[in-house]
C-alpha positions as CSV (number, residue, x, y, z in Angstrom):
1,M,-20.5,-44.0,-23.3
2,I,-21.2,-40.5,-21.9
3,T,-20.1,-39.5,-18.4
4,P,-23.2,-37.7,-16.9
5,M,-23.2,-34.7,-14.7
6,F,-23.2,-35.7,-11.1
7,D,-22.9,-34.3,-7.6
8,L,-22.3,-35.9,-4.2
9,S,-23.5,-34.9,-0.7
10,Q,-23.9,-36.6,2.6
11,D,-25.7,-36.7,5.9
12,P,-24.8,-38.8,8.9
13,V,-26.5,-41.9,7.6
14,Y,-26.7,-41.7,3.8
15,L,-24.5,-40.8,0.8
16,I,-26.6,-38.8,-1.7
17,L,-25.8,-39.2,-5.3
18,S,-27.5,-36.9,-7.9
19,I,-27.1,-37.7,-11.6
20,R,-28.5,-35.7,-14.4
21,V,-29.5,-38.1,-17.2
22,P,-32.0,-36.4,-19.6
23,Y,-33.6,-38.3,-22.5
24,T,-33.5,-41.7,-20.7
25,R,-36.1,-44.3,-19.8
26,T,-36.8,-45.2,-16.2
27,S,-36.8,-48.9,-17.0
28,E,-33.2,-48.8,-18.2
29,F,-31.6,-47.7,-14.9
30,D,-28.9,-50.1,-13.5
31,L,-27.2,-49.4,-10.2
32,Y,-24.3,-51.4,-8.7
33,I,-23.1,-50.8,-5.1
34,E,-20.3,-52.7,-3.3
35,G,-17.7,-51.4,-0.8
36,T,-16.3,-48.2,-2.2
37,D,-17.4,-48.8,-5.7
38,V,-20.6,-47.3,-7.2
39,K,-21.6,-47.9,-10.8
40,F,-24.6,-46.4,-12.6
41,Y,-25.8,-47.2,-16.1
42,A,-28.6,-45.6,-18.1
43,K,-28.2,-45.7,-21.9
44,P,-26.2,-43.8,-23.2
45,Y,-24.7,-42.7,-19.8
46,F,-22.3,-44.6,-17.7
47,L,-20.8,-43.5,-14.3
48,R,-18.2,-45.3,-12.2
49,L,-17.1,-43.8,-8.9
50,T,-14.6,-44.8,-6.2
51,L,-15.8,-43.4,-2.9
52,P,-13.6,-42.3,0.0
53,G,-15.7,-44.4,2.4
54,R,-17.6,-47.7,2.3
55,V,-21.3,-48.0,1.5
56,V,-23.7,-51.0,1.6
57,E,-26.7,-52.2,-0.3
58,D,-29.1,-53.5,2.4
59,G,-32.5,-52.4,1.3
60,R,-32.4,-49.0,2.9
61,E,-31.3,-47.3,-0.3
62,K,-33.9,-45.0,-1.9
63,A,-34.1,-43.6,-5.5
64,T,-36.2,-40.9,-7.2
65,F,-36.3,-39.7,-10.8
66,D,-37.6,-36.2,-11.9
67,I,-38.7,-36.7,-15.5
68,D,-39.0,-33.0,-16.2
69,K,-35.5,-32.2,-15.0
70,G,-34.0,-35.6,-16.0
71,L,-32.5,-35.8,-12.5
72,F,-31.9,-39.2,-10.9
73,T,-31.3,-39.1,-7.1
74,V,-30.2,-42.1,-5.0
75,Q,-29.6,-42.3,-1.2
76,I,-27.0,-45.0,-0.4
77,P,-26.5,-46.1,3.2
78,K,-23.1,-45.7,4.8
79,K,-21.6,-48.8,6.2
80,T,-20.6,-46.9,9.4
81,P,-23.3,-44.4,10.3
82,G,-21.9,-41.0,11.3
83,E,-18.7,-41.5,9.3
84,H,-17.7,-38.4,7.3
85,F,-16.6,-39.0,3.7
86,E,-13.8,-36.6,2.9
87,G,-13.3,-35.1,-0.6
88,L,-16.7,-35.6,-2.1
89,Q,-16.2,-32.3,-3.9
90,M,-13.1,-33.5,-5.6
91,L,-15.1,-34.9,-8.5
92,T,-12.2,-35.7,-10.7
93,S,-10.5,-37.9,-8.2
94,L,-13.7,-40.0,-7.8
95,L,-14.1,-40.8,-11.5
96,A,-11.6,-43.6,-11.8
97,P,-10.9,-46.6,-9.5
98,K,-7.8,-46.6,-7.4
99,G,-4.8,-48.1,-9.0
100,C,-1.2,-48.3,-8.2
101,R,0.0,-44.8,-7.3
102,S,3.7,-45.6,-7.2
103,A,6.2,-46.7,-9.8
104,K,9.2,-48.7,-8.8
105,P,12.4,-47.7,-10.6
106,L,13.8,-50.2,-13.1
107,L,17.2,-50.1,-11.3
108,E,17.3,-50.0,-7.5
109,D,20.3,-50.1,-5.2
110,I,19.4,-52.4,-2.4
111,S,22.8,-52.4,-0.7
112,A,22.1,-49.3,1.3
113,A,19.3,-50.3,3.8
114,G,16.6,-47.7,4.4
115,S,17.5,-45.7,1.3
116,E,14.6,-43.8,-0.2
117,S,13.6,-44.8,-3.7
118,V,13.1,-42.2,-6.3
119,G,9.5,-43.2,-7.0
120,T,8.3,-43.0,-3.4
121,N,4.5,-43.2,-3.2
122,E,3.2,-39.7,-2.5
123,G,0.2,-41.0,-0.7
124,E,2.3,-43.2,1.7
125,D,4.9,-40.4,2.4
126,E,3.6,-39.4,5.8
127,E,6.7,-37.8,7.2
128,D,6.7,-34.0,8.0
129,F,7.3,-31.8,5.1
130,D,11.0,-30.8,5.1
131,W,11.8,-27.4,3.8
132,Q,15.5,-27.9,3.9
133,I,17.2,-28.4,0.6
134,E,19.7,-31.2,0.3
135,Q,23.1,-30.1,-0.9
136,E,24.9,-32.0,-3.6
137,V,28.3,-31.7,-5.1
138,Y,28.3,-29.7,-8.3
139,V,29.1,-31.7,-11.4
140,E,29.7,-29.7,-14.5
141,G,28.2,-31.2,-17.6
142,S,28.7,-30.6,-21.3
143,E,26.6,-27.9,-23.1
144,E,24.8,-30.5,-25.2
145,E,23.7,-32.4,-22.1
146,L,22.5,-29.2,-20.3
147,R,20.5,-28.1,-23.3
148,G,19.0,-31.5,-23.8
149,L,17.7,-31.5,-20.2
150,Q,15.9,-28.2,-20.1
151,K,12.4,-28.9,-18.8
152,Y,9.5,-26.8,-17.4
153,G,5.8,-27.2,-16.6
154,F,4.2,-29.0,-13.8
155,G,7.0,-30.9,-11.9
156,N,9.4,-30.0,-14.7
157,Q,7.9,-32.8,-16.8
158,R,7.5,-30.9,-20.1
159,S,10.1,-29.9,-22.8
160,G,10.0,-28.9,-26.4
161,V,6.5,-27.3,-26.1
162,F,7.5,-23.8,-27.3
163,A,9.5,-25.1,-30.2
164,R,6.1,-25.7,-31.9
165,L,4.5,-22.4,-30.6
166,Q,6.9,-19.7,-31.6
167,E,4.1,-17.3,-32.6
168,E,2.5,-17.4,-29.2
169,L,5.7,-17.4,-27.3
170,S,6.1,-13.6,-26.7
171,D,2.5,-13.3,-25.6
172,V,2.7,-15.9,-22.9
173,I,6.2,-15.9,-21.3
174,D,9.2,-13.6,-21.2
175,V,11.8,-16.2,-21.9
176,K,13.1,-15.9,-25.4
177,N,14.3,-19.5,-25.8
178,P,12.9,-21.6,-23.0
179,D,14.0,-24.9,-24.6
180,G,17.6,-23.8,-24.9
181,T,18.0,-21.8,-21.7
182,T,19.1,-23.3,-18.4
183,I,17.4,-22.6,-15.1
184,A,20.4,-20.4,-14.0
185,E,20.2,-18.4,-17.2
186,R,16.5,-17.9,-16.9
187,R,16.9,-16.6,-13.4
188,Q,19.8,-14.3,-14.2
189,E,17.8,-12.8,-17.2
190,R,14.7,-12.4,-15.0
191,L,16.6,-10.5,-12.3
192,S,18.2,-8.2,-14.9
193,T,14.8,-7.5,-16.5
194,E,13.2,-6.8,-13.2
195,A,16.0,-4.3,-12.2
196,S,15.6,-2.4,-15.5
197,A,11.8,-2.4,-15.2
198,F,11.7,-0.9,-11.7
199,S,10.5,2.7,-11.7
200,P,11.5,4.8,-8.7
201,D,9.0,7.5,-9.7
202,H,6.1,5.1,-9.8
203,Y,7.1,3.5,-6.6
204,L,7.4,6.8,-4.7
205,A,4.1,8.0,-6.2
206,D,2.3,5.0,-4.8
207,L,4.2,5.3,-1.5
208,F,3.2,9.0,-0.8
209,E,-0.2,9.1,-2.6
210,D,-1.6,6.0,-1.1
211,D,-5.3,6.8,-0.6
212,E,-6.4,4.2,-3.1
213,I,-4.0,1.6,-1.8
214,K,-5.2,2.1,1.8
215,R,-8.7,1.3,0.6
216,L,-7.5,-1.9,-1.2
217,L,-5.6,-3.0,1.9
218,K,-8.9,-3.0,3.8
219,F,-10.5,-5.4,1.3
220,K,-11.1,-9.0,2.4
221,P,-11.1,-11.8,-0.2
222,W,-14.0,-14.2,-0.2
223,W,-12.0,-17.1,1.3
224,T,-11.3,-15.1,4.4
225,K,-15.0,-15.0,5.1
226,C,-15.4,-18.8,5.0
227,R,-16.0,-20.5,8.3
228,P,-14.3,-23.8,9.2
229,S,-16.5,-26.8,9.2
230,P,-16.1,-29.2,12.1
231,E,-17.1,-32.1,9.9
232,R,-14.3,-31.4,7.5
233,E,-11.5,-31.4,10.1
234,G,-11.2,-27.6,10.2
235,E,-11.5,-27.0,6.4
236,A,-13.8,-24.2,5.3
237,A,-17.2,-25.1,3.9
238,I,-16.6,-24.4,0.2
239,S,-19.2,-25.0,-2.5
240,F,-18.7,-25.2,-6.3
241,N,-21.0,-23.8,-8.8
242,D,-22.3,-25.7,-11.8
243,E,-19.7,-24.4,-14.2
244,E,-16.9,-25.4,-11.8
245,K,-18.4,-28.9,-11.4
246,E,-18.6,-29.3,-15.1
247,Q,-15.0,-28.3,-15.5
248,L,-14.0,-30.9,-12.8
249,R,-15.8,-33.6,-14.7
250,K,-14.0,-32.7,-17.9
251,F,-10.6,-33.2,-16.4
252,T,-8.9,-36.5,-17.1
253,N,-8.0,-38.2,-13.8
254,R,-4.4,-39.2,-13.7
255,S,-1.6,-40.0,-11.2
256,Y,1.7,-38.1,-11.0
257,L,5.0,-39.9,-10.4
258,L,7.0,-37.3,-8.6
259,D,10.2,-37.7,-6.7
260,K,11.0,-35.7,-3.5
261,T,12.7,-32.9,-5.4
262,S,9.9,-32.6,-7.9
263,R,7.2,-32.6,-5.2
264,H,9.1,-29.8,-3.4
265,Q,9.3,-27.7,-6.6
266,V,5.6,-28.3,-7.3
267,W,4.6,-27.0,-3.8
268,L,6.8,-23.9,-4.2
269,S,5.4,-23.1,-7.7
270,L,1.9,-23.6,-6.3
271,V,2.6,-20.9,-3.7
272,D,4.0,-18.6,-6.4
273,V,0.9,-19.0,-8.6
274,L,-1.5,-18.5,-5.7
275,L,0.3,-15.3,-4.6
276,A,-0.2,-13.8,-8.0
277,Y,-3.9,-14.7,-7.9
278,S,-4.3,-13.2,-4.4
279,Y,-2.8,-10.0,-5.6
280,E,-5.2,-9.9,-8.6
281,V,-8.3,-10.5,-6.4
282,R,-7.3,-7.8,-3.9
283,S,-6.2,-5.2,-6.6
284,T,-9.6,-5.5,-8.3
285,E,-11.6,-6.1,-5.1
286,G,-12.9,-9.4,-6.5
287,D,-14.3,-8.0,-9.7
288,D,-13.6,-9.5,-13.1
289,N,-11.0,-7.6,-15.1
290,V,-9.7,-8.0,-18.7
291,E,-6.2,-7.5,-17.3
292,A,-6.4,-10.5,-15.0
293,P,-4.6,-12.9,-17.4
294,W,-1.7,-10.5,-17.8
295,T,-1.5,-9.6,-14.1
296,I,-1.4,-13.3,-12.9
297,R,1.1,-14.5,-15.3
298,K,3.3,-11.4,-15.0
299,L,3.5,-11.5,-11.2
300,S,4.3,-15.2,-11.2
301,G,7.9,-16.1,-12.0
302,T,6.7,-19.7,-12.5
303,L,4.3,-18.7,-15.3
304,C,6.2,-15.9,-16.9
305,W,9.8,-17.2,-16.7
306,L,9.2,-20.9,-16.2
307,E,11.1,-20.4,-12.9
308,T,12.1,-23.3,-10.7
309,Y,12.5,-22.3,-7.0
310,S,14.5,-24.1,-4.4
311,C,13.1,-22.5,-1.2
312,L,10.1,-20.6,0.0
313,Q,12.1,-17.4,0.6
314,E,13.0,-17.3,-3.1
315,V,9.3,-17.4,-4.0
316,L,8.5,-14.5,-1.8
317,V,11.5,-12.4,-3.0
318,S,10.6,-13.0,-6.6
319,F,6.9,-12.2,-6.0
320,G,7.8,-9.0,-4.1
321,R,10.2,-7.8,-6.8
322,R,7.6,-8.3,-9.5
323,V,4.8,-6.5,-7.6
324,L,7.1,-3.5,-7.3
325,C,8.0,-3.5,-11.0
326,Y,4.9,-4.3,-13.2
327,P,1.3,-3.9,-12.0
328,L,-0.7,-0.8,-11.4
329,Y,-0.3,-0.7,-7.6
330,R,3.4,-1.0,-6.7
331,H,3.3,-0.9,-2.9
332,F,5.0,-3.1,-0.4
333,G,1.8,-3.3,1.6
334,M,0.2,-5.1,-1.3
335,V,3.0,-7.7,-1.2
336,S,2.4,-8.4,2.5
337,A,-1.3,-8.5,2.1
338,A,-1.1,-11.1,-0.7
339,I,1.1,-13.3,1.4
340,R,-1.4,-13.2,4.3
341,D,-4.2,-13.9,1.8
342,T,-2.5,-16.9,0.4
343,A,-1.7,-18.3,3.8
344,S,-5.3,-17.9,4.8
345,M,-6.4,-19.6,1.5
346,M,-4.3,-22.6,2.1
347,H,-5.3,-22.9,5.8
348,S,-9.0,-23.1,4.5
349,G,-8.2,-26.4,2.9
350,K,-7.7,-28.0,-0.5
351,A,-11.3,-27.3,-1.6
352,C,-10.6,-23.6,-1.3
353,V,-7.3,-23.9,-3.1
354,L,-9.0,-26.0,-5.8
355,K,-11.7,-23.3,-6.3
356,C,-9.0,-20.6,-6.7
357,L,-7.2,-22.8,-9.2
358,L,-10.4,-23.3,-11.1
359,G,-10.8,-19.5,-11.2
360,I,-7.3,-19.2,-12.7
361,H,-8.1,-21.9,-15.2
362,K,-11.2,-20.0,-16.3
363,I,-9.3,-16.8,-16.7
364,F,-6.6,-18.4,-18.9
365,R,-9.1,-20.5,-20.8
366,Q,-10.9,-17.4,-21.9
367,N,-7.7,-15.6,-23.0
368,D,-5.8,-16.4,-26.2
369,P,-3.0,-17.6,-26.0
370,A,-2.8,-17.8,-22.2
371,Y,-4.6,-21.2,-22.4
372,I,-1.1,-22.6,-23.0
373,L,-0.4,-22.0,-19.3
374,N,-3.3,-24.2,-18.4
375,D,-1.8,-27.1,-20.4
376,L,1.6,-26.5,-18.7
377,Y,0.6,-25.9,-15.1
378,I,-3.0,-25.1,-14.0
379,T,-4.8,-28.2,-15.3
380,D,-2.3,-30.5,-13.6
381,Y,-2.5,-28.5,-10.4
382,C,-6.4,-28.8,-10.4
383,I,-6.1,-32.6,-10.7
384,W,-3.1,-33.0,-8.4
385,I,-4.5,-30.9,-5.5
386,Q,-7.5,-33.2,-5.2
387,R,-5.3,-36.1,-4.0
388,I,-2.8,-34.4,-1.7
389,K,-3.1,-34.8,2.1
390,S,-4.7,-32.0,4.0
391,K,-2.0,-32.0,6.6
392,K,0.7,-31.3,4.0
393,L,-1.3,-28.3,2.7
394,S,-1.6,-27.1,6.3
395,A,2.2,-27.5,6.8
396,V,2.9,-25.3,3.7
397,A,0.4,-22.7,4.9
398,T,2.0,-22.6,8.3
399,A,5.5,-22.1,6.8
400,L,4.1,-19.3,4.6
401,Q,2.5,-17.7,7.6
402,K,5.7,-17.7,9.6
403,A,7.9,-16.5,6.7
404,S,9.1,-12.9,6.8
405,L,9.9,-10.6,3.9
406,E,11.5,-7.3,4.3
407,K,12.2,-4.5,1.8
408,K,15.9,-5.0,1.9
409,D,15.4,-8.6,0.7
410,L,14.2,-7.4,-2.6
411,D,17.5,-5.9,-3.6
412,L,16.0,-2.9,-5.2
413,E,17.4,-0.3,-2.8
414,I,13.9,0.9,-1.9
415,E,14.9,1.8,1.7
416,E,17.5,4.2,0.5
417,L,15.1,5.6,-2.1
418,E,12.4,6.2,0.6
419,E,14.9,7.8,2.9
420,A,16.1,10.2,0.2
421,A,12.6,11.1,-0.8
422,T,11.6,11.7,2.8
423,M,14.6,14.1,3.2
424,V,13.7,16.0,0.0
425,A,10.1,16.3,1.2
426,G,11.2,17.6,4.6
427,E,13.4,20.3,2.9
428,E,10.6,21.3,0.7
429,E,8.3,21.7,3.6
430,E,10.8,23.9,5.4
431,E,11.3,26.1,2.4
432,E,7.5,26.5,2.1
433,E,7.3,27.4,5.8
434,E,10.0,30.1,5.4
435,E,8.3,31.5,2.3
436,D,5.0,31.6,4.2
437,G,6.6,33.4,7.1
438,A,8.2,36.0,4.8
439,S,5.0,36.6,2.9
440,E,3.1,37.1,6.2
441,S,5.7,39.7,7.5
442,A,5.5,41.5,4.2
443,S,1.8,41.6,4.2
444,G,1.9,43.0,7.7
445,T,4.2,45.9,6.6
446,D,2.0,46.6,3.6
447,S,-1.0,46.8,5.9
448,S,0.7,49.3,8.1
449,D,1.7,51.5,5.1
450,S,-1.7,51.3,3.7
451,G,-3.1,52.4,7.0
452,D,-0.9,55.5,7.1
453,G,-1.8,56.3,3.5
454,S,-5.4,56.0,4.3
455,S,-5.0,58.5,7.1
456,R,-3.3,61.0,4.8
457,E,-6.0,60.6,2.2
458,E,-8.6,61.2,4.9
459,D,-6.8,64.4,5.9
460,K,-6.7,65.6,2.3
461,S,-10.4,64.8,1.9
462,E,-11.2,66.8,5.0
463,A,-9.2,69.7,3.7
464,R,-11.1,69.6,0.4
465,K,-14.4,69.6,2.3
466,G,-13.5,72.7,4.3
467,G,-11.7,71.2,7.2
468,G,-9.2,73.4,9.2
469,G,-11.4,76.6,9.2
470,G,-11.5,77.2,5.4
471,S,-14.7,77.5,3.4
472,P,-15.6,75.1,0.6
473,K,-15.4,77.8,-1.9
474,D,-11.9,78.8,-0.9
475,S,-10.8,75.2,-1.1
476,L,-12.0,75.0,-4.7
477,L,-9.5,77.7,-5.7
478,Q,-6.5,76.2,-3.9
479,P,-4.0,74.1,-5.9
480,Q,-5.2,70.5,-5.9
481,D,-3.4,67.2,-5.7
482,T,-3.0,65.2,-8.8
483,S,-3.8,61.9,-7.0
484,P,-6.4,59.6,-8.5
485,A,-9.0,61.2,-6.2
486,C,-9.1,64.1,-8.7
487,A,-11.6,63.4,-11.4
488,I,-9.8,65.5,-14.0
489,P,-6.0,64.9,-14.4
490,Q,-3.5,67.8,-14.6
491,E,-2.5,67.2,-18.2
492,H,-6.1,67.3,-19.5
493,A,-6.9,70.3,-21.7
494,V,-9.8,72.7,-20.7
495,T,-12.8,73.4,-23.0
496,R,-15.3,76.2,-23.2
497,L,-18.5,76.8,-25.0
498,S,-18.6,79.8,-27.3
499,A,-21.7,81.9,-28.1
500,D,-22.3,80.1,-31.3
501,G,-22.4,76.8,-29.5
502,R,-19.0,75.6,-30.8
503,V,-16.5,73.9,-28.4
504,H,-13.1,75.5,-28.1
505,V,-10.1,73.9,-26.5
506,L,-8.3,76.2,-24.2
507,P,-4.7,76.0,-23.1
508,R,-4.0,74.4,-19.8
509,A,-4.7,76.8,-16.9
510,S,-2.3,77.6,-14.2
511,R,-2.1,75.3,-11.2
512,G,-4.3,77.7,-9.1
513,A,-7.1,77.7,-11.7
514,R,-7.2,74.1,-12.8
515,P,-10.5,72.5,-13.3
516,L,-11.8,70.6,-10.3
517,I,-14.6,68.0,-10.0
518,Q,-16.0,67.1,-6.7
519,E,-18.5,64.3,-6.4
520,L,-21.0,66.5,-4.6
521,G,-23.8,66.6,-7.1
522,E,-24.5,68.1,-10.6
523,L,-22.0,70.5,-12.2
524,R,-22.4,73.9,-13.7
525,I,-19.9,75.4,-16.1
526,A,-18.5,78.8,-15.2
527,Q,-16.0,80.7,-17.3
528,D,-13.2,82.8,-15.9
529,V,-12.5,86.2,-17.5
530,G,-9.1,86.9,-19.0
531,S,-7.6,90.4,-18.3
532,G,-6.6,91.3,-21.9
533,A,-9.7,90.2,-23.9
534,E,-12.6,92.5,-22.9
535,A,-14.3,92.5,-26.3
536,E,-14.3,88.8,-26.6
537,R,-15.1,88.0,-23.0
538,K,-18.0,85.6,-22.6
539,C,-18.7,85.7,-18.9
540,L,-21.1,83.3,-17.3
541,Q,-23.8,85.1,-15.4
542,P,-24.5,82.7,-12.6
543,S,-26.6,83.3,-9.6
544,G,-25.9,82.4,-6.0
545,A,-22.9,80.2,-5.3
546,A,-21.8,80.3,-8.9
547,A,-21.6,84.1,-8.9
548,E,-19.5,84.1,-5.7
549,A,-17.2,81.4,-7.2
550,S,-16.7,83.6,-10.3
551,T,-15.9,86.7,-8.2
552,A,-13.4,84.6,-6.2
553,A,-11.8,83.4,-9.3
554,E,-11.4,87.1,-10.6
555,G,-9.9,88.1,-7.3
556,S,-7.3,85.3,-7.4
557,G,-5.9,86.6,-10.7
558,S,-6.1,83.4,-12.5
559,S,-6.0,83.2,-16.3
560,G,-8.9,82.3,-18.5
561,A,-10.1,78.8,-17.9
562,L,-13.2,76.8,-17.2
563,L,-14.2,76.1,-13.6
564,L,-16.4,73.2,-12.9
565,E,-18.4,74.6,-10.0
566,P,-20.2,72.1,-7.7
567,S,-23.8,72.9,-7.3
568,R,-26.0,71.8,-4.4
569,Q,-29.0,71.8,-6.7
570,R,-29.8,68.8,-8.8
571,N,-29.9,70.8,-12.1
572,P,-28.5,70.0,-15.5
573,L,-25.8,72.0,-17.2
574,L,-26.8,75.6,-18.0
575,V,-25.3,77.8,-20.7
576,V,-25.7,81.5,-19.7
577,Q,-25.6,84.4,-22.2
578,T,-22.7,86.9,-22.0
579,Q,-23.1,90.6,-21.4
580,D,-22.4,91.5,-25.0
581,D,-25.4,89.3,-26.0
582,L,-27.5,91.1,-23.5
583,H,-26.6,94.6,-24.9
584,I,-27.3,93.5,-28.4
585,S,-30.7,92.1,-27.4
């Protein structure tokens, strides 16, 4: 027989059952309703449900069938109109009839009255959840006995699993030999590995450069936006999509025989797994990520080290240490945010927790070989959470909300590290301020010096232009400064044009007759006359200002050289014939 797809909803009067049964005949439907039992048959489909409330068959029931969709919908009257049926979304827990949910031990000591049996019924255990751990006298056992009792998985009910999965072992967990390692040895090895994996540089980088982390801390997961439903006793109104409903139908409904210690460990491991999931959702802002399987299993000591916790504080310390050692964002604020998110999730009710567990189950199911963790933990949690009492979940959420975790509890010396980094940063800022002050004072002195130099340059320029009573012509014949303001440096040679048009290089003239270029317009070339070379003299025969400059040069007694005379007229260079050429012509 095939179990069909089904869904349950309700209104104050009716329980509405929708069953998808394609390829069936309407004449073959058979429906049975009595008390809390509902049975449906349509070849080849068969469905048997055990409801959380009582229904009746009194003629008010209605049924419709959509042939195109293959959807059969029946409205079943409630025995007590207005009654709210709790847990209709927990499809797995509705598939099988209620049976005996407790198992009496084969041997029981009845001499001590009021003693609690090992197999106490979880559904009948209505006392407040006690977070105190019972202390027992330590009894040292033999090595063979200890190795034979190594267990892990949901409620520590599995053993010998990884002996058959050695190839996938390193890709799933960090324990080298889980079947032969005690709980104490696993914990010691985990703490040692975390201490070596902690990177102070990475932590300080996320601490001081936290712009991205501040944005992540403002993110709100989807379950914080769910509003409580009055009909569900304060639980949030959570809906499951078709894929999640299909996965719930695929689960095999079963009961778990857990003693008090095992139940305590199951609750603590559940908190540990949900903390890792909360961090993953916040760090990716709710988006799917290929690194999600690694992040969830790496941050959970339960999944990565098969850890068994004894109190809630151990869970928080383990999670905080792993957040600061492994993921991308290693910030203590992310640890606190994940704790708040998990408490909010658990306060929203078991439907919200179940939806998150289904999300983890899907992530591991699509990753090879992380699906092994589904077989060890997540599948059992998805089935077990549907049967727990809501008030127990609220008690755990309240304890998580009241719990406190400080940086010093992580035993990673991060407070000392932050203090040292802050001191170093302060010293660097002081050094930078001192350097800035010195550079500012130096720049002020340079500015003053440059101002004095500018004044001197202006004085020199005025002198060259005829300032101080001298004429411009006289200034051209005075010894000039060799500063960059001079267009022709002192060491440059002087050239002249001969009568045949060839260029001759003359020796450097004396300081009083050095060439001079003023940026006053076009230049003319004038030639000074040497005292001892009358036959070879090639005088320039200029007119106007050029002639006066030539006469002034002769009067100064300077040796033969070229004078570059500034001209007020915009004329090109002129080559003037000498007197000898004139006599010949």
